[in-house]
N, C-alpha and C positions, 0 to 999 in steps of 0.2 A: 599359114605355113610359109616359112621363108623359102625363097627360091634356091635352086640347086647351086647357082653361082655363089650365093652367100656362104653356103656350107663349104664349097670347094675353097673359097678364099679363106675361110676360118681355119680349115685344115692346113692349107699352104702356109698361112701366117704362123701357126703354132710350130709346124715342122721347120720353118726357116728360123724362127726365134730360138728354138731349142738347140739348133746346130750352128748358129752363127758364132758362138763363143770359140769353138775349136778353130774355126776359120780365122778369126781375129788373132788367136794365139799363134797360129802358124804364120800368119802374115807378119806379125811383129817379130817373130823369131827368125824371119827370112827362110823358113822351111818350105819345102814343096807344098803347093796348095791343091794339087789334083785330088787327093783322097778326101781332105776335109770339105772341099767344094762339092765333090761328087756325093758325099754323104748328105750334105745339106740339100742338094737338089733331089736326091732320092727320098729323103725324109719329107720334104715339102710336098712332093707329088704323091707319095704313098699316103700321107695323112690327109691330103686333099681328097683322094679317092675313098679313103676309109670314112671320111665324113659324109660321103655321098651314098653309102651303102643303103640306108633307109629309102632314099630317093630311087635307087636302082631296084630295090625290092618292089616298091610300089609301081614303078614303070614296067616291071616284069609281070604284073598282075597280082601282087601281094596286097594285103589289106592296108588301107590308108591310115588306119589307127596306129600303125607302127611309129609314125612320126611323133606322136605325143606320149607314147608309152615310156615310162622311166628307164627301161632297158636301153632305149635308143640313145641315152646320154653317153653310152660307151663309145658311140661314134662321134667323138669330139663335141659332146654336149648338144647333140642334134635336137632332142626334145626341148631342152632349155632355150636354144636359139629359136626354135619354132614358136615357143610361147612368147618370147620377147620381141621378135622381129617379124613384122608383117611385110610381105613383098620381098624386097632385098635384091631385085635384079640389078639395078644401077649400082648400088653400094657394093654388091658382090663383084660385078665387073670391074669397078674402079679398084677394089681391093686386089683382085687378081692381077690387074695391070700394074699396080704399084709394086707388087711382089715380083712379078716378072721383070720389070724394069730394074729393080734392085739387083736381082740375080744376074741379069744381062750385064749391067755395069760392073758388077763384081767379077764376072768371067772375063770381060774385056780387060779390066785392070790386072787381073791375075796373069793373063796371057802377055800383056805388055811388060809386067814385072819379070816374067820368066824368060823373055827374049834376051839373047846375048847382045851386048852393046858394042 
């Protein structure tokens, strides 16, 4: 079973990747960035938590078999990731750090761009 950090990182990566194109379009069009960046952050963290649902169910006392049931793939490929990746603590943490650094740098750059000169 992959560690929860790996699942969280996978969900955050997909949420960021899906919503980064509208941010890039707004950036290139010199349009306001608050809404596209907000949507990107919301999607990243929401999908990260969504990917953790089987882990949360197990932590709440649910059956451990939920991780490998095909229905668990609804949660950002949870069962598939568990079959392919053993462990995943360090990889998950590094993935989350990389995503958070990307989002932080994007926010700082967006604030710097919006400041009047």
